[in-house]
N, C-alpha and C positions, 0 to 999 in steps of 0.2 A: 502494499499500500504506499504509494505516495501520500509523504506530506509535506502543506507548502507553511512553512514560518516567515512572515513580513511583517516591518509597521511601516504604518500610515503617517506622511504631515504633511499641512499643506507647506504651501509656497511662496515665501516674502521677495520681491521684490524680482529682477530678472538678469540677475548677476548670473548666476545659473545658463542661460541660455550659451554662453563664451565657451563654456567648459564642456555642452556637449558632444562626443563626439563621432551621433551617429542619432538619426533622426527618422522615422516612420508612422506609417499613415495606419491607422486600423479605426475599423468599423466594425463590429462587434455586437448582437441582438440575443436576445436570451427567449426557450422555447420555452420554456414553466416558466409562470406566474406563483411567487413564492407567497404570495397570503392566501394560497386556499392550505387551509387547512390539513396537518398534517405532512406537510412538505418538509423535507430533508437536507432538499441538494439543490444545487442553479445549475441547465444547463447552455449552457452561451457556446451561441459559433464566433467566431472571430477572425477575422481576414485581416493579416496585417504583413503589409508590400504584396507580396507575390505567394504567401501563403495562407495555408488557411489549416485552422482547427476547430477541434469539439472539445468541446470542457468543461469536466463535471468538478462539483467543488459541493463541500458536504458548509449546508448554512451556518455556520457557525459564528459567531464577532470576536472578535481575538483575533489575537496574534499566530496565531494553529487552527490549520485544518487540511482534512485530505485532498486530496488534486488531481483525479488524471485526466491529462492531455493526450490525442493521436488528432493526429496528421490528415486533416481530408483532399479534398478537388477544391479546388476555390470556386471551378461554377458551382456544381456541389451546397457547397457555403455560401453564396452569395443567392441563389435560388429559397432557401432555406430562411436566412435575411428578414427576402423579399415575402415570402409565405406566410411560414408558421412561427414569426417571432411574435410575441409578447408583450404590446408596448413600442417604442420607435428603437431604435437604431442609436447607441451611443461612437460619436464618433469622436477623436482624440489622436493629437501629433504624438508620437512619446520619442523622449529623447534619455539618451544614455548617454551617464553622465559616473567618469570612474572617480572616489575619493576618499583616499585613507582605506585603501585597501576592500573594497566598498564596488558594486556595484550596484547605482540608484538606478532611477527608474523614475522619468519626470513625466506626470502625463496630462500634456494641453488641450483639455474637452474643450472641442467646438460644437457648433450648434445650441439645440437648446442646455448645455450642462455651457458653456462657454464661458465663460468669468472666472471659471474653476481651474484652480493647478493645482495638482497632488505631488507627491512622491516616495516612491517606497522603494524600501529594500530587504533584501531578502537575507534571510539567517539560514545556521544550522542548527542551533540551537536559542531558546528563547533568551535562555543567559545568558547570549552575548548581548555587547554597547556598544557597537560601529559609532564611532567619532562622527557626530552630526556635521555637517556642512554647514557654513553659514547664510546658506538660504535657507533654511527649513526652519521652521516657524513651528506651529503647536501641530502634537501630535495629536491622529485623529480615530486612531488604528480602530481604541475601543468605541468608536460612535458610525451606526449600519447603515447612517442617510450621506455616507461617503464615505461605502461601495460599490462599483458599476452596478449590479445589481440590481439598487435601490435608488442610481444616478436614474436608468432605464423607468425605474417606477411613477419619480416622484427625481426633476429636473429640475436644477440648478433654479435655472433660471423663475420656476415659480417656488422658491423661500421667500420669505419676507427678508427684507436688507437686516436684520438682526440675526438671521439665522445667517445667510451672507455675511456679515463681518467675523460671523464664530471665532 
């Protein structure tokens, strides 16, 4: 079984952009409604550049959760996003930044989630304490609203100004 361990942070400023060594456009959508009683997982289709995958994650909020990911045909992925998705697709540009021996993924959201920028870092164990880059702000690992599946059902543009200033 695969276990994903990651922390999520809001991003402040724009100094991080100059540090990125790669950027990729992502489009992703979910095939199930997590608000349905008894939901234990999210099922996501993602197109990342010229590759696509199907991803299944356990519905746990926090640093660790089960994750399974398998490559699929890009045309099949696009058709699933267009015809099977529950809610709108999420679009974002993912920037990759190396900082103090960790790879940081900075997601610059587009469309309904424009204005939101979230950084994630994957860890080997929950005990790890990476040195945080200066452009990293408040940690939001424990806040479900910042998870992509939540953003697909309650986009950032629909949040109140208070919620957006968190």
